[in-house]
N, C-alpha and C positions, 0 to 999 in steps of 0.2 A: 504494500500500500504506500502511495506517495505521501510525503509530508511537506508542508510549506511554511516558511518563516517570513513574516512581513514585519519589517522594522521601520519606524518613523524616526528620521533624524532631523533635528532642527535646533538652532541656537542663535542667540543675538537677534539682529534685525532681519534675518533671512527666513523665508517661509519654510515650513517643514518639508522635507523631501522624503519620498516614499522609496525605500530600498526593498526590493523583492528578491529573496533568495529562494531558489527552487531546489529542493533536495528530494531525491528519489531513492527508494530502496532498490529500484531496478536501474534501467538505463537513464542516463542524464538527459533532461529535456533542454534543448538548446534553441535559441531564437531562430525563427525562420524555418523550422522543421516540424510544424504542426502536422498531426496525422491527417492523411486524406487530401492534403492540398499541396500541389506542386506550384511553387511561385512562378509567375510569368507576367509580362507586361500586357495589359489589356485595357488601355485607356481609350475611351470612346466618348464622342460628343453626346450630350444629353438629348433626350427626345424633344424637350422644349426648344433647344437650339436648332434642331433639325426642322421643327415646325415653323420656325421664325423666318418669314419671307417678306421682303419689302419690294413690291412690284415696281416702284419708281427706280430704285437702285438696280434691280434686275434688268429693266428695259434700257435705262440710260447707260449702264455699264456695258451692255451688249452692243450699243451703237458705236461701233469702232469706225469712226469717220473723222477725217481731218478737215478743218475749216479751210476755206479758200485763202491761200496765203496772201493774195492781193487785196483782201478786205479785212479790216479790223473786226474781231469777233464782237457781236452784240448778243449778250445772253439775256433772254426774256423768260428764263426757266426757273430761277430760284426765288422762292417766296421770302426773301430776306431784304427788308427795306433799307438796310444799312450799306449794301454792297457798293453803291456808287457815290456815297457821301452827300447826295443831294437832299436827303431826309434825315438830318441829325435830330437827336432827342432835344428836349428843351433844357435851357441852362439851369432851371430850377431843379430838374431831375438830377443832373450831374452834381449840382451844389449839395443837394440832400445826401448823395452818396459820399461826397468829400467830408461833410460835417460828421457823418456817422463814423467814417474811417478814422478821422482825427480824434474822435472821442475815445476810441479804444474800448468802448463798452459792449461791442458786439462781436468779439473775437472767439467766444466760446460756443459750446453746444447750446442749442435751443430745444424746447420740447419738440417731439416728432411732428406734431400738428401745427407748430409755429408758436411764436410768442403770443401770449394772451393779448397784449396791447396792439399787436399787429393784426390779429384776428378781429379785434374790436374796430380797428381802422377800416378794414375791408367791409365788415358788417355795416358800419355807419355810412360808407360810401355807396353801397348798393341797397340799403334799406329803403323801403317805401311802403305806404299803407297797403298796397295791393299784394306785396310779397315781403312781409316783415322778416328781418334777419337780426340775430344776435351773435355774439362771438362764438358760442357753442355750435352755430350752424356753419362755421367756416373751417376748412382744412387747407392749410398752406402747403404747396407742393413745389417740386423742382420743375417749373414750367408747366404749361397747359398740357403737354404730352403726358407728364406723370399724373396729372389730375385725371385725364381720360383713362389711363391705365388703372389707377386705383378705383375709379368709378366702375369700370368694367369688371375688375376683379372682385368687388364686393357684391355686384348684382348678379353675376352669371357663374355657373358651375360648368366644368367640362361636360360636354354632351348636350348642353342647352344651346339656344341660338339667339342671335341679336339681329335687329333690322337696321341696315346700313344704306345710306343714299347712294344711288348710281346716276351720274358721276359723283364721286365722293373722295374725301381725303384718305389716302392709302393706309395711314396709321391704324385706322379702326380695324381693318382686316389683318394687318400685321400682328397687332396685339392679340386679337381674338384667336386667331389660328394657333399662335404660340401657347395659348392657355387651353387649347382643346375645345374652343367654343366655335360653333358653326356660324357662318355669316350668310344671311339672306339679304339680297340686294333689292331694294325697292326703287322704282323709276322716278326720276325727275323729268319734267316735260319742257324741253327748250322752247316750244311754241307758246308756252304759258309762262315765260320768264323763269323757267326752272322751278315752278311749283311742283309739289309732290303729287304723283298719281295716287290719290287716296284709295281708290278701289283696289289697285294693285297692292298697295301697302297693307291694307286690311286682310287681303287674301293670303298673305304670308304668315299671319299670326297663327300659332298653334300652342299646344299645352307646354311646349318646351321653350317658348319665347320669353327671354329674361328682360329685355329692354329694347327701346326704340331710340336710335341716335338721330337727333335733329341738329343739323349744322346750319346756323343762321346768325349773321350773314355767311355766305357759302364760300368755301374753298373746294373746288376750283371755279365755281360758276360766277362769283361776284354778285349773286342774287340776294335779295332781301325780301322775306316773306311779309305780306300784309297782315294786319291784325285779324282780319276775317279768315285768312288761310291758316294762321296759327290756331285759331279757335276750332277750325275743322280738324286739324291734326290732333288737338287735345280731345276732341270728341271721339276720335278713333281710339286713342289711348285709354280714354275713360270707359268706353264700351267693352274693350278687350282686357281691361285691368292690367295694362302694361306700363311700367314706369318709364320715364324719359331721361336719357342722358343728353343734355343740351350742350353742344360745343359752341360756345359764344365768345371765342377768343377775338373775333372781329366785332363784338358788340359795340354799338355806337359809331362804328366806322361806316357810315352811310352818307350818301350824297345829299345835297341840300333839298332836293325835291322828293325825298323819301324819309320815312320815320322808322326807327328801330324800336321794336317792342320785345323786351325780354319775355320769353315764353312763360316764365313763372308768374309774371304779373297778371296773366290771363287765366291761370289755372285755379279752379276752386277745389278740385279733389285729386288730380293726378300728381303723384309725388315726382319731384324733379331733382336731379343732380346737375347743376349748371357749372360748367368748367370754363375758366377764363384765365387771364394773366396780364402781365405787363408787355409781353413781347411785341404785339402789333400796334396797339393804340399809342403806346409810349415809345415805340421804335427802339426797343432794347431786347431783341430776342435772345441774345447771348447771356443775359443776366439770370435767366432761368428762374423766374418767379411766377408761379401760377397758384390757382386756388379752386376749391370746390365749394359751391354755395348749396347748402342742403335746404330744399324747399319741401316741407312736409306738413301742410296745414291740417290734414286729417289724421296725422300720426300713423300713417300706413307703413312708413319705414320703421317707426318706433325706435327703440334703443338698439335693436339688432344691427341695422345698417350703420348707425353712428358708431357703435362699438367695433363693428367690422372695419370701418374706415380707420379708426384709431389703431387697431391692431396692424392693419396693412401698412399704415404710415410708419410704424415702428420698425419695419424691415430696414429702413435707412433713417438718418437723423434729420430729415427735412431739408428745406431749401436754404440757400446761402443766408447766413445771419446778417451780413452787412446790408444786403438788399432788404431784408426784413426790417432792420433798424431804420432804413430810409423810407419805408413804405408809406407811413402816414403822411410824411412831408410830400412825397411824390404824388399821392392821391389828392391832397388838398392844396398844394401850392402850384401845381402845374396850371398855367393860365389858360382860359378858354380859347384865346386866339391861337395857341399852339395847335390844338385839335382842329380848329377851323382852317388854319393854313395848310396843315397836312392834307385834309380832305379836299381843299380847293385844288391842290396840285394833283391829287389822284383823280378827281373829277375831270380836270382839264385833260390829263393824259388819256383817260378813258374815252372822252368825247373825240379827241384827235384820232385815237386808234380805231374806234368804232367807225368813224366817218371814212377814214382811209381804207380800211379793210372792206367796208360795205361796197365800195366802188370797184372792187376787184372781182372780175368774173370767176366763178367757181368757189368763192368763199362766202359764207353766211355767218357773220359774227352775231352774237346775242348780247344786246346792250346790258352792261352791268349796272347795279344800283348801289354798290358798296364794296367793301373789302379791297383787295388789291389785284383782282384778276378779271380776265375776259376770256370767254370760250368762243371758238370759231369752228364752224362746221366746214369740212372739206367736201365738196360735191364730187365724190370719187369718180363718178361716171365721166367727168370732164378731165380727169387726170389718169387715164387708163394705164399709163406706163408704171404707176405705183400700185402696189398690192394693198397698201393700207396707210394709216396715219403715221406709223413708225417709219416706213420707207419715205413718205413725203417729207417728214421733218428731218430725216437723215440727209436727204438730198438738199434741203434748204440750208443745212449747215455746210455741206461740202461745196455748194455753188455760191451761196450768198453770205456765209458766216453769220447766220442768224439762228439762234438756238431757242426753239419753243418746245415745251413738253408735249409729246403725243398723248392724247387723252386716253389711250389704252392704259396708261398709268393709273387712270381713275375709273377703270372698267367701262370706258365709253369710247369705243373705236370711231375713227373717222372724224374726230375733232382734234383741235390742239388748244393748249392754254397759253395765254400771254400774260406775263407779269407787268403791271403798269406803274411800278415804282421807279423806273429808270428815268433819267433826265429827259426833258421834252425833245431835245434835238436827237437823242438816240431813238426815241419812239418814232419820230418822223423818218429818220434814216432807215430804221428797221422796216417800217411799213413800205417805204419806197423799194427796198430790196425784195420784200415779199411780193410786191406787185410785179417787179421785173421777173421774178422766179415763176409766178403763176402765168404771166403772159407767154413765157418761154414754153411752158408745158401744157397749157390749156388746150383742150380739144373740144370743138363743138360736137353736136350730136352725130353728124356725118363722119367727122374725123375720128371720133372715138370708135364708131362702128368699124371703120376701115382698119384701125389699129388692132381691134379685136380679131378681125378676120386674118390679119397677118401673123397673129401669134400661133 
């Protein structure tokens, strides 16, 4: 029979150390020679990592095409308003950060859900009689992307499904599939300024549906839902008893002739997790400050969802404490004219781009009402030498050095997305090159038929 001696050694300031001496009346037991196991290297990637797939990266990385060396590259593909330096954040925003940094008071760990004072600041900023908020209704996150991830993780289990817009932001699908959650795509209607096809949406709901994602204002569409349409969406969610995950990162980024309505202000009974952050409206996407607003006026989420969000937030230690420290000043000191000026630039660019592309045979842009994007339909029958939107945009790069994202990235073939945050002169130059490209490749009805016959 084997005997074992376990001795605990420790003295002074050092922690006790465990000394394990193995003694055996028979053969000596040595490390690495346990019975029945032959040591070998077998390191494999996790199933979660194998299920993680970003369609934008997959498509863009496969577009192995060189731009025209005779033309400077104009990238209209990246939704980062800081790239060209024409849309800086406000001085008050940077001043708030400097003050906090100089104070030295926010260099340590914060609670996983964020400092209480910062949660109070966000609650005060978004609180209104139609959708009241308190500090306990706020979870601070590392950007809006993490807010969406936490909201999905608390609402859905592996094997359940979520309802996602098509076209829609690719992150929803990337996150869901990595968690073993099925994605059901509901259609948006370009002929109705990208409103939701409500009949199609409701037909997708089943007993495994965990939540409905509503992105308003929209990436990639640049659309803004009317109050009446939001009420129709809420009616579907109410009938089917499906909670809403509202991606409102572009909230309030709407053009002057339009009004933004937070969906929670219109809900009387549908529980909503609204995700937002500083990235877009304050033009600081790299600062990674986001939040979840918990709207639950009928106590349908109850403590379970709140406790679940708390536990999930404890997997990491929350967003940057420096940005948290500056948050109240950012929210309350940023002057209204900053927002107004940003939107004036975006509206002007949107109008220029829409007018220019509307005049090009073979293209059908959809006028945006907010956010930072514009979607353009390619009438593929007039460009028969291209198989799809990916080939179209590849050739646009190689011939004209203009890079637009093919809408296949957003589950919507034969469109492409234009980012409208670039300087005005670049918008005009890009549209001019797109016109030249389309004129080169456009085929009327007869020409397209002849080309098909030659294939």
